[in-house]
N, C-alpha and C positions, 0 to 999 in steps of 0.2 A: 504494500500500500504506500502511495506517495504521500509525502508530507505537504499539505497545501496550506499556505498562509492565508488567514482570514483577517482583514483589517478590523481593528477594534471599533465597536459601534460609536464610541465617542469621536474617534477620528473621522468616521464617515459623516457624523453630524456636523463637525466643525468645517469640513470641506464644503458640505452643502450649504451651511449657513454663510460661509464666506462668498460662495457663488451667488446666493440670493442677494446679499448686501451689495456686491459689485454690480450685478445686473440692475438692481433697483436704484442704485446711486450713480448710474452711468453719466448723468448730466453734470456731476461734480467734476468730471474729468474733461469737460469741454467748455470752452469760453462761450459767452453768449453769441458771439459772432459766428460760431461754428454751426449754428442752427442750419438744418438742411435747406431751408428756403423761407423767404419772407413774402408776404403778399402786400399789395398796396393797402394802407390803413393799419398795418400791424405796428405794434410798439417796437421801435428799433432798439438796438443794444444800449444806446445812450439815454433811452427814455423818451426820445422824440417819436415822430411818426414817419414811417416809410412811405414815400410818395413817388418813387421811381424805381423801376426794375429794368436794367439794360438787357436782361435775358441771359447774359453770360458774363463772365468776369472779363473786364477790359481794364488794362493798366492797373491791376491789383484790386479793383472794386467792381461791384455789380449793382448795389443799391444806393439810393440817396435818401437820407433821413433829415427831416426838418426839426430844428431844435424846439423844445417845449416853450421857449420864451420869445417874446417880441419886444423890441425896444425901438427908440427913435434916435437918430443921429444925423449929422451932416456927412456927406460923402467926403468932402475935403478937397484940397489941392486945386482950388478954383484958379483958373488961368494957367495951370501947369499941364503940359502934355505928358500923360503917363502912357508911354508906348508899350504895346505888346499885350493889351487885354483882349481876350477873345470873347466871342458871343455864344459859342456852342456848349452843349451839355458835355461836361468834363473839363471845362475851362475855368470854372469858379475858383478852384483851389490855387491854381497858378496865378490867376488874376489877383487874388487876395494877397499873395506873397509879393507880387510886383507893386501893388498899391501900398501895402504896409511899408515896404522899403522906401518908397518915394515919400510917404507921409513922415516917416521917421527922419529922413534926411531934411525935410522942410521944417521939422520941429513941431509938427501938428500932433495933437493927441485927442483921444476920445472920438475918433471918426469911425464910421460904420465898419470898414474892413478891419481896423485895429481892434475894435471891440469883439468882432467875430473871431479874429485870430487869437485873442486872449481868453476866450470862453473856456471854461472847464465845467462840464456838466456830467455828473455821475462818473467822474474819473476819465472822461473823454475830452481831449484838448485839441482835436483835429478839425474844428469847425472853420467854416469859411463863408464869405459873402457869395451868394449864387451868381452865376453868369446870367446874361439876358435870357438865354434859352432854358437854363435851369429854373429861373424864376417863372418863365412861361409855363413850364411843366408844373410848377407849384400852383399856378393859376388854374391849370387844367384839373388839378386835384384839390381845388379850394374847399370843396365840401368835406373831404376827408381831413383836411388840415384846419378846418373851421376858420377860414380866412375869407370872409365875404366882402370886406371893405378895406380901404386904405390904399396908399401908394407906397410901394416897396422898392428900395434901391436894389440894383444889380451891381455886379462888379465889372460891368462892361462899359468902358468910357466911349462916348460918341464924339467928343471934341474937347478942346482944352477947358471949356467952360461947362460942358454938359456930359451927362451920363444917362444910360438907359434906366428906366424904372417901369414898373408894372402897376396899372390901376386895377385893383381887384374888384371894384364896384362895377366897372364897365368892361373889363377884359382886354383893354388895349395896352400895349406898351408904347412908350414914347420917350423922346429926349426930354430931360429935365429942363426947367428954367435955369437952373444953375447948381453946381456942385456944393454951393454954400447953403442950400436949403436943407431943412430938416424933414426927413421922411422916415417911414417905418422900415425896420430891418428884421429879418428872420434868418438866422444862420442855418447852414446845412452842413452835413458831413457825408463822405463817401465811405462805404465799407463793402 
């Protein structure tokens, strides 16, 4: 007769208990951004609202999330040509970096792009001022974002004195009267 080893019942119990705990707590091992997928209107990783899905990962991101806060500020740099700001979805982050560098060089503070760049919401500090087309997408999702009125700055300059903004009450985007005006701002982030 062969000598067959039988595992001790306590050992079996501990192995099963460990597996149950690991399977039940699998979310503890994943960051909030590792969620399989988000839908428009979902709460994003930083606590904002997901309003755009590119459908696939592009340049390290797929979704755009609007911050849970809205504030008002000047765009700044009136009469100064800030070269290199784009209009498209995906341009907002780079636009913001360009604007912040120019504003800092001019000694301006408390402007829309600077405030967005300095935001830290729920541990996320990668917020930026949306480009014209990102802001247009926010308008398209205004019901989900609960943004039915106001005029919001974009990070897309249109001239040395003007920049693009979006009217949420009427749906049109237009050139501003001047970068020194105060308008609403809602930061976004890409993930």
